[in-house]
C-alpha positions as CSV (number, residue, x, y, z in Angstrom):
1,M,27.2,-13.8,-28.0
2,G,27.0,-11.3,-30.9
3,V,25.9,-13.9,-33.5
4,F,23.3,-15.4,-31.1
5,Y,22.0,-11.9,-30.3
6,T,21.7,-11.0,-34.0
7,Y,19.9,-14.3,-34.7
8,L,17.4,-13.8,-31.9
9,L,16.9,-10.2,-32.9
10,L,16.0,-11.2,-36.4
11,E,13.9,-14.2,-35.3
12,F,11.8,-12.2,-32.8
13,S,11.4,-8.9,-34.5
14,V,7.7,-8.6,-34.1
15,C,6.6,-5.8,-31.9
16,L,6.1,-7.0,-28.3
17,S,4.3,-3.9,-27.0
18,S,0.7,-4.6,-26.1
19,N,-1.9,-2.0,-27.0
20,K,-4.8,-1.4,-24.6
21,Q,-8.3,-1.5,-25.7
22,T,-9.0,2.0,-26.9
23,N,-11.1,3.8,-29.3
24,K,-8.3,3.6,-31.9
25,Q,-8.2,-0.2,-31.6
26,T,-11.9,-0.4,-31.9
27,N,-11.8,1.7,-35.0
28,R,-9.1,-0.6,-36.4
29,Q,-11.3,-3.6,-35.8
30,N,-14.1,-1.9,-37.7
31,G,-11.7,-1.3,-40.6
32,K,-11.0,2.3,-39.9
33,R,-7.4,3.3,-39.4
34,S,-6.1,6.7,-38.5
35,A,-2.8,8.2,-39.5
36,S,-1.5,8.2,-35.9
37,D,-2.0,4.5,-35.4
38,P,1.4,2.7,-35.6
39,P,1.4,-0.3,-37.8
40,N,3.0,-3.6,-36.6
41,H,6.7,-2.9,-37.2
42,I,10.1,-4.5,-37.2
43,H,12.9,-3.6,-34.8
44,L,15.8,-2.3,-36.8
45,R,17.1,0.3,-34.4
46,N,17.5,1.1,-30.7
47,G,14.8,3.8,-30.7
48,C,11.9,1.3,-30.6
49,P,10.7,0.7,-27.0
50,C,10.1,-2.9,-27.8
51,F,13.7,-3.3,-28.8
52,S,14.9,-2.6,-25.3
53,A,12.5,-5.2,-23.9
54,L,13.7,-7.7,-26.4
55,R,17.4,-7.0,-25.7
56,A,16.8,-7.3,-21.9
57,E,15.1,-10.7,-22.5
58,I,18.0,-11.9,-24.7
59,L,20.7,-10.7,-22.3
60,G,19.1,-12.4,-19.3
61,G,17.1,-9.5,-17.8
62,E,14.0,-9.7,-15.8
63,L,11.9,-10.7,-18.8
64,A,14.0,-13.8,-19.4
65,K,13.4,-15.0,-15.9
66,G,9.7,-14.9,-16.3
67,K,9.1,-12.8,-13.2
68,A,9.7,-9.3,-12.2
69,K,11.9,-8.9,-9.1
70,K,9.7,-8.3,-6.1
71,S,10.8,-5.4,-4.0
72,T,10.5,-5.6,-0.2
73,V,10.0,-3.0,2.4
74,K,11.9,-3.5,5.7
75,F,10.7,-2.0,9.0
76,V,13.0,-2.0,12.0
77,I,12.1,-1.7,15.7
78,D,15.2,-0.8,17.6
79,C,14.9,-2.0,21.2
80,A,18.6,-1.4,22.3
81,A,18.0,0.6,25.5
82,P,15.4,-1.6,27.2
83,V,17.1,-4.9,26.1
84,D,20.5,-3.7,27.4
85,D,18.9,-2.9,30.7
86,K,17.1,-6.3,30.7
87,V,13.7,-4.6,31.0
88,L,12.4,-6.0,27.7
89,D,12.5,-9.6,26.5
90,I,13.0,-9.3,22.7
91,A,12.1,-13.0,22.1
92,S,8.6,-12.5,23.6
93,F,8.2,-9.3,21.7
94,E,8.9,-11.1,18.5
95,K,6.5,-13.8,19.4
96,Y,3.8,-11.2,20.2
97,L,4.3,-9.6,16.8
98,N,4.1,-13.0,15.0
99,E,0.8,-13.7,16.6
100,R,-0.8,-10.3,16.2
101,I,0.3,-8.8,12.9
102,K,-2.6,-8.7,10.4
103,V,-1.8,-8.9,6.7
104,G,-3.6,-9.7,3.5
105,D,-7.3,-9.9,4.2
106,G,-6.9,-8.5,7.8
107,K,-6.4,-11.8,9.6
108,T,-3.7,-12.9,11.9
109,G,-1.6,-16.0,11.3
110,N,-1.1,-15.7,7.6
111,L,2.4,-14.1,7.5
112,A,4.1,-16.9,5.6
113,Q,1.4,-17.0,2.9
114,C,1.7,-13.3,2.3
115,G,5.5,-13.3,2.3
116,V,6.1,-11.3,5.5
117,V,9.2,-12.3,7.5
118,I,10.0,-11.3,11.1
119,T,13.6,-11.6,12.2
120,R,15.5,-10.5,15.3
121,D,19.0,-10.0,16.3
122,R,20.2,-9.1,19.8
123,T,18.4,-5.7,20.0
124,K,16.4,-5.2,16.8
125,I,13.3,-6.7,15.2
126,T,13.0,-6.5,11.5
127,V,9.8,-7.0,9.6
128,A,10.3,-7.6,5.8
129,S,7.2,-7.3,3.6
130,P,6.6,-7.3,-0.1
131,Q,5.9,-3.8,-1.3
132,D,2.7,-4.7,-3.2
133,L,1.2,-6.0,0.1
134,G,1.0,-2.5,1.5
135,F,2.0,-3.4,5.1
136,S,1.8,-0.3,7.3
137,K,4.5,1.0,9.6
138,R,1.7,2.4,11.8
139,Q,0.5,-1.2,12.7
140,L,4.0,-1.9,14.1
141,K,3.8,1.2,16.3
142,Y,0.3,0.2,17.5
143,L,1.3,-3.3,18.3
144,S,4.5,-2.1,20.1
145,K,2.5,0.2,22.3
146,R,0.0,-2.6,23.1
147,Y,2.9,-4.9,24.0
148,L,4.4,-2.3,26.3
149,K,1.1,-1.8,27.9
150,K,0.7,-5.5,28.4
151,Q,4.1,-5.7,30.0
152,Q,3.3,-2.6,32.1
153,L,6.2,-0.7,30.5
154,R,4.1,1.9,28.7
155,D,4.7,4.4,31.5
156,Y,8.5,4.2,31.1
157,L,9.1,3.5,27.4
158,R,7.8,5.3,24.3
159,V,7.9,4.4,20.6
160,I,9.5,7.0,18.4
161,A,10.0,7.1,14.6
162,K,13.7,7.1,14.1
163,S,13.6,7.2,10.3
164,K,11.2,6.5,7.5
165,N,11.2,2.8,8.0
166,S,12.2,2.4,11.7
167,Y,11.0,2.9,15.2
168,E,13.0,3.1,18.4
169,L,12.0,2.3,22.0
170,K,13.2,5.1,24.3
171,Y,12.9,5.9,27.9
172,Y,10.9,9.0,28.9
173,Q,13.1,11.8,30.0
174,I,12.7,12.4,33.7
175,T,14.4,15.5,35.0
176,A,15.6,16.0,38.6
177,G,13.8,19.4,38.8
178,D,10.4,17.7,38.9
179,D,11.3,15.8,42.0
180,E,12.2,18.9,44.0
181,E,8.9,20.6,43.0
182,A,7.0,17.6,44.0
183,E,8.6,17.5,47.5
184,E,7.6,21.2,48.3
């Protein structure tokens, strides 16, 4: 590995960093060069930022694969309480979300093209979306409330943010003291 690494290092020693179109570059094209403009240089030490990129490419980093790893954001809707009580059918809730979630250009039905995946286990629904898509957690809350309203469960269940990327369906707290006051 060491001999191969050294060979590639010497072979590809041209600077990989790309300069943006700036006034300095425009001046260089006109034949004017300032003292602060770095010349094209050769990687001879670890201090060069291009050296790190080259080493990552040689050692099989993200640059060698040709793509950067896409990060995904996962949103979870925990429906444990209503599913355990057999009040809510999680399969129909998942189907409802599949039909109604809007991604990309604001249209429904293009989840697969945008890379959004909806999965469910016994009591949870997970929506995984690429981070660059900008899928909002708020849309899940809105659709959950609409589904509960459609199933006439909105008076009994509420959607609460459990953590940064999860919601939970909980029953409203009904105290026994309210019933006694209502009877009087």
